[in-house]
KELUM-544055 format. One record per residue (C-alpha): x, y, z; residue in one letter. Coordinates in Angstrom, 3 decimals. Each point is the difference from the previous one (the first is absolute). Last residue first. Layout:
// KELUM-544055
((X; Y; Z); "A")
...
// end
This chain:
// KELUM-544055
((-11.692; 43.452; -2.405); "S")
((-1.953; -0.344; -3.759); "N")
((1.172; 2.501; -2.365); "G")
((1.724; -1.926; -2.068); "A")
((-1.409; -3.885; 0.529); "E")
((1.888; -2.214; 2.402); "R")
((2.379; -2.639; -0.657); "K")
((-1.414; -3.603; 0.229); "P")
((2.297; -1.945; 2.736); "K")
((1.864; -2.160; -2.159); "P")
((-0.911; -2.545; 1.462); "W")
((-3.188; -0.024; 1.814); "L")
((-2.562; 0.786; -3.415); "Q")
((-3.458; -1.298; 1.049); "E")
((-1.494; -2.475; -2.286); "G")
((-0.544; -0.024; -3.785); "A")
((2.604; -2.783; -1.640); "K")
((3.431; 0.702; -1.805); "I")
((-0.427; -1.043; -3.389); "T")
((2.467; -2.982; -2.128); "D")
((-0.129; -2.958; 2.122); "T")
((2.258; -2.335; 1.351); "F")
((-0.770; -2.409; 2.932); "F")
((0.068; -0.244; 3.650); "A")
((-2.029; -1.472; 2.736); "T")
((-0.858; -0.189; 3.745); "I")
((3.029; 1.324; 1.837); "V")
((-0.165; -0.224; 3.627); "F")
((-0.167; 2.152; 2.955); "P")
((-0.339; -1.685; 3.222); "S")
((-1.797; 2.371; 2.511); "E")
((-1.958; 1.713; -2.488); "V")
((-0.291; 3.078; -2.156); "E")
((2.769; -1.613; -3.041); "V")
((-2.456; -1.964; -1.936); "K")
((2.199; -0.430; -2.713); "A")
((-0.001; 0.206; -3.806); "V")
((2.353; 0.644; -2.743); "V")
((0.304; 1.253; -3.249); "L")
((2.410; 0.038; -2.207); "L")
((-0.282; 2.203; -2.505); "Y")
((0.540; -0.795; -3.940); "K")
((2.806; 0.531; -2.191); "E")
((-0.238; -3.556; -2.079); "S")
((-1.698; -3.304; 1.165); "V")
((3.183; -2.078; 1.433); "P")
((0.937; 3.358; 1.943); "T")
((2.777; 2.652; -1.510); "E")
((-1.149; 3.703; 0.251); "E")
((-1.503; -0.100; 3.694); "F")
((-1.964; 2.307; 1.628); "R")
((-0.761; -0.654; 3.579); "K")
((-3.266; 0.007; 1.887); "Y")
((-1.621; -0.922; 3.291); "Y")
((-3.463; -0.500; 0.887); "L")
((-0.861; 0.288; 3.709); "Y")
((-2.655; -2.199; 1.539); "V")
((-1.638; 1.101; 3.170); "K")
((-2.315; 2.671; -1.361); "P")
((-1.669; -3.163; -1.940); "D")
((-2.128; 0.641; -3.451); "H")
((1.546; 3.781; -0.565); "R")
((3.863; -1.256; 0.831); "S")
((2.242; 2.342; 0.771); "R")
((2.599; 1.105; -2.433); "R")
((4.027; -0.294; -0.248); "V")
((1.519; 1.174; -2.617); "V")
((3.836; -0.213; -1.313); "D")
((0.571; -2.777; 2.852); "P")
((3.518; -0.459; 0.748); "E")
((-0.444; -2.350; 3.393); "T")
((-3.038; -1.814; -1.111); "L")
((0.926; -0.020; -4.008); "T")
((3.367; -0.986; 1.095); "E")
((-1.058; -3.236; 1.683); "R")
((-2.285; -0.969; -2.941); "I")
((2.549; 0.353; -2.437); "K")
((2.451; -2.251; 1.983); "A")
((-2.715; -2.227; 0.186); "R")
((-0.678; -0.123; -3.632); "Q")
((1.103; -3.731; -0.564); "G")
((-3.456; -1.008; -1.168); "V")
((-2.152; 2.616; -0.959); "M")
((-0.863; -0.103; -4.279); "E")
((-1.119; -3.705; 0.821); "K")
((-2.644; 1.642; 1.955); "R")
((-0.420; -2.609; 2.486); "R")
((3.394; 1.452; 2.142); "E")
((-2.655; 2.417; 1.794); "I")
((-1.619; -2.863; 1.747); "H")
((3.556; -1.976; 0.277); "A")
((1.301; 3.065; 1.902); "L")
((-3.560; 0.359; 2.018); "R")
((0.998; -3.565; 1.214); "E")
((3.240; 0.635; 0.808); "P")
((-0.137; 3.143; 2.032); "T")
((0.613; 3.292; -1.069); "L")
((-0.178; 1.893; 3.395); "R")
((-0.041; 3.876; 0.532); "V")
((1.796; 1.560; 2.362); "F")
((-1.469; 3.608; 0.521); "R")
((2.651; 3.454; -0.821); "G")
((-2.068; 1.801; -2.216); "F")
((1.750; -1.062; -2.887); "K")
((-0.471; -4.070; 0.440); "E")
((2.564; -2.127; 2.096); "R")
((-0.280; -3.164; -1.052); "I")
((-0.257; -3.340; 1.647); "E")
((0.930; -2.697; -2.170); "D")
((-1.671; -3.707; 1.042); "M")
// end
């Protein structure tokens, strides 16, 4: 089992069962290092619209088994024992409250 310190300092578990679930997608086999990098150094982090305890971590990779894509790592983090739910490559960033980077304030709003 991997324990990864994510962007906000929590340790998130990546269990063998979850990794096996992720690797059912053939393009995700061998992507453990990219999962770790996405959790520790994401480009964008959003809160799920469906479950406020779930964060969506995105990192853009120029080279993946399926061309240039974002890796999305979905983790339940606002619980006693945070864990990765799933991960996969995607073209788009889903809607949700943006947590990282912090959204910039619009001019004139203080």
